[in-house]
N, C-alpha and C positions, 0 to 999 in steps of 0.2 A: 504494500500500500504506500502511496506517495505521502511524503511529509510536507505539510504546509507550514511555513514559518509563522510562529506566534506573533501577533501584533501587526499582521499584514493589513494594509490600508483597506483592502477590499477582498472578500473571499473570491470574487471573480478574477481579480488581478492575480491572486495567489494560484488559482486554478490554471491560469494562462502560463504561469512560470513552470508549473508541473507538466503541462501538455505542450506539444510543439506550437510554435507561433501559427496563428490563423487556424487553430484547432476548431473542431466542431464541438459545440456544447448543446445538448438536448435539454430543453426547459420543460419541466412538468409542473407548471404553476396554475394559477387561476387567471382569468381575465377580469379586469376591474374597470369600472367606469372612471376611476381616478387615474390621471396620466402619471402620477408619481408612484404607482404601485403595480404589482402583478406583471404580466407579460410586457406591458408597455415599458415599464421601467427597466426590466431585465434586458429586453432587446436593445434599448438605448445604451445600456452599459456594455453589452456585447459589441455593438458597433463602435463605441468609443475605444474599446480595447482591441479592435481589429480581429474580432472573433466572429465566426459565422454561427448564429444561433438558430436552432430549429425548435418547434414547440409541439406540445400536446396539451390540450386544455381539459382540465378535470372539474373545474368549477367556475361559475359565472356569478358576479355580484352586481347588485344595483346599489351603488354607494356614492357618497360625495364627501365633502369635508366634514359634514355633520354626523356621519355615521353610515353603517351598513343597513340598508333598508330591506334587502332580500338576497338570498343565496340560493343558487340552483346547482345541484351536483349532477355531473354527466353520468349516464348509466355505465356500470362496471364493464360490460362487454365492449362498449365504445371506447372506454379508457384504454383497454388492452389493444384494441384495433389501432388506435392512434399511435401508441408506443411502438407496436410492431411495424406499422407503415413507415414511421420516421427512421427507426433504427435498422430495419431490414434494408432500407434504401441507402442511407448515408452513414450509418454507424455513428459513433460519437467517441470523443476523448474524455468527456466528463458530463455528468448529469446534475442538474439542480432541481430539487422538488419545491413545491409551494403548497398551497392549501389543499389538503386531502381530507375530505369531510367524514369518511366512514371507514370502519374496519375493513369492509369488503374492498373498497378502492385501495386502501393502504396495502392490503394483502396482495392484490393484483399488481400494483406498482412494484412491490418488493420482488414478486415472482418474475415479472417481466425484466426487471433490471438484472436479476440473477441469470435469467435465460439468455440475455443479450451480452452478458459479460461486462456490464458497466461497473467498473471498479473505482473510478474517481467520482465520489458522490458528495455533493453539497446538500445537506438536508436542512431545509428551511421550514421548520415546523410552524406554519402559519395557522395558529390556533386562536390568536387574539389580534384583532385589527388595531391599527394605530388609534382609532377612535375609542378603543376599550371594549368594543363589541366582541363577545365570545363567539368564535366561528366553529370550533370543534368541541364536541362533548367528551366526557371522560373515557368512553369506549374507544374513540378515535385516538385520544392522547395515549392510552395504554397500548394501542396497536403501533403507534409511531415509536414509542419507547421499546417495544418488543421486536419489531420487524425492521425499522429503518435506522434508528440511532446506532445499533451495534455495527452497522456497515458504513457509517458516515466517515468520510475523509475530513469534512468540515461540518460543524453544526452551528447554525446561525439564528438562535432564538433571540427575540427581544426580551426585556426584563420580565414582563408578565408571562410570556411563554416559558422562559426558564423557570419561573416560579411554579407554573403548572406542571412542567416536566419533573421538577424536583419535589413536588407535593409540598411546596413552601408557600403557605397562604400569605405570608408577609410580602411576597413579591408579586402576588396575583392582583389583578384589578378586580 
């Protein structure tokens, strides 16, 4: 497993140092109505770093700066179809996850990453929005802890997410 230097300015920049220049990165996030989060922000970062990003969308949100108004999870069979379509065609040097709302989706993502040999994994456990809205329940959090975190090259929770992952109520919103 690749080693990412601690204190790196950006997990994405660190991934690019591990992978060859102009590497492919598969993004497995959500799409958000906010331009500063989700796929929109991730693809901007990819472009700024000279990296080609591909995506598979697992959740959609209706949100703005005031909060998350609604969330829609993509059906599990379509989640796997997206991952297979992208990785069978282009492969990847690294993968970054995003909002995964259910144990079923998390299990399918973990199985697909294993099947495709995706070894450089940035696990972004999007379980609490910047607005403080809780996005994933305790069953999904347990699945992230059980299936994704042990395989992570880099883990990027915000403080409330770290609190939820550590069962530390002091850090949770």
